[in-house]
N, C-alpha and C positions, 0 to 999 in steps of 0.2 A: 631205932633202926634210922640210917641214916635218908638224909633229903632225897626226894627221887629224879632226876632228869631227863627229861625226852632224849635218845638213842638213836641213830639211825638202824635202819633194820638192815643187812648183815645178807640176810638169808629171806628173802621177799621177793610172792612175787609182783611188785612195784619190775625190779633189778630186769626181769622178763623183756622187758619193750627195750631192747637194744638193736640199732638194726647199727646195716656196714653202709663206710659212704668216705667217699673218698675225705681226706684231712689235708689243711693247709688251703690257701690262698691262690697257689702253683705246683707248678711242679716239683719244678727248682724250693721249694720249701721242704722241710721234709720235718717228719712230729720222730717222737723215742720216743719209750716206755716214760722219760721223766715226762713225761705231759698231759698222762692219765691225769683225769682228775680235772680237767682245768673244765669255762663255761667255755658254750660254741652256741654259734648260730648258723643256721643256711648257707649256704652261698649264693652265689649267683650263677654256677654250674655244678645243681647238685648237690656240693661241697661242704662240709660242714669248716668254720673257720673260727678263731677266737672274737671274744666275744674284748667289745671294746667300751669304752666304760658311757655308761645310759643304758645298755643295748641288753636288752629282754635276755632271760634264762632259757634258752629254748632246749640245753642236752649238752650234757656235758662226756670229757673220754671216757672212758670207760675200757678197751682196748688201741691201742697201735703193730700193727702185724708187719711185717717183715717184708712181706710181696707188697706192691704200691699196682696202682689201678689207673690207666695213661700218668706215666710217671705221676701221680698224688703219694702221698703216704695212703695209709689207707687201714680204717677200725670200724670198731667201735662207737657208737654213741647211746650216751642214755635218754630215754629219754620221758621222763617218771607218769606216770600214771596217778590221778592225786588221790594225796595219802603223801606221795612218793616219797626221801625225809633226804638230805646230802648235806655235810660237812663241808663249810665255806667258811673262807677267812672272814676277817670286816679293811677293803681295802682303807691304801692313801684319800682316797676319797672323801672319806665319810667324813671327812673333817672334823671338828669340835663337838658337835653330838651327835652323842652317846647312841648307836645303836640297841633298840628295849623288846623284849617276845611282845611280839603281832606286828611286827614293823613291815613293811611290802620291802622285798630289796630288787634290784637290778645289775645289772653286772659294773664293775669301779671297771680297769686298765687291768687284763690280764696279767702276768710274768709273764718274759721274758720265753720262744723258744726252746727248749732246749734247760728252762730254769727249772726244777718239782715244784710244786706251791697246788693249794688248795683254791678251790676256784674264789677270785675273788669280788667283793660285794660292798653295797653301800645301798642306803635308804635309795627308796624313787617310788613312781607313782608305775607299776606295768599293767596292763591294757589286757593283752593276753597270757602270758606266761605270770600266776601270779606265785612265787616262791614269800612265806611266811615264818618271820622269824617262833622262829617254835624254844630256843637255847640258848642262852648268852653262858660265856666262860669267862669270865673277867669284865671287865667298866663296859665294851661293847664299840673300843675308837682300832683305830686301826693297827692291826695281831692278834688280834680277838680271836677265837673260832668260835660260831654259834651255826646252829641247827635250825635245816631252813629245812620246810617242809610248803611241795611244791596244791596249794588248795584247787 
């Protein structure tokens, strides 16, 4: 039998925790389908904005609609329940220390708006939104894919 590896659950109740939200820091910044899956946090006007380095992972862009709300891009943000799993990529901010199974993570700088990418993460010490590494594909350095689970 081949080695077992944790995977992202694509049809699970956790996926049902998707909320509708304004997307982006302002009405002039437009998100597209290329921004799906990126890590976001709650913004100052009830919007969701891309995480920057060291932010906790509050959610992930699930969809981007053609319609707008108050001029803002509009879409769905997946906010996981306990056990929610998501694929992510080790960011450049991880440095030379390899990410390993069991590490807790925070956001690294996300790919630019309009650039497709998995959420970018690095090891850290989140206090509220605790995502733990369950699987590392590769050496655990920048560019490798990991599976995260929300505790």
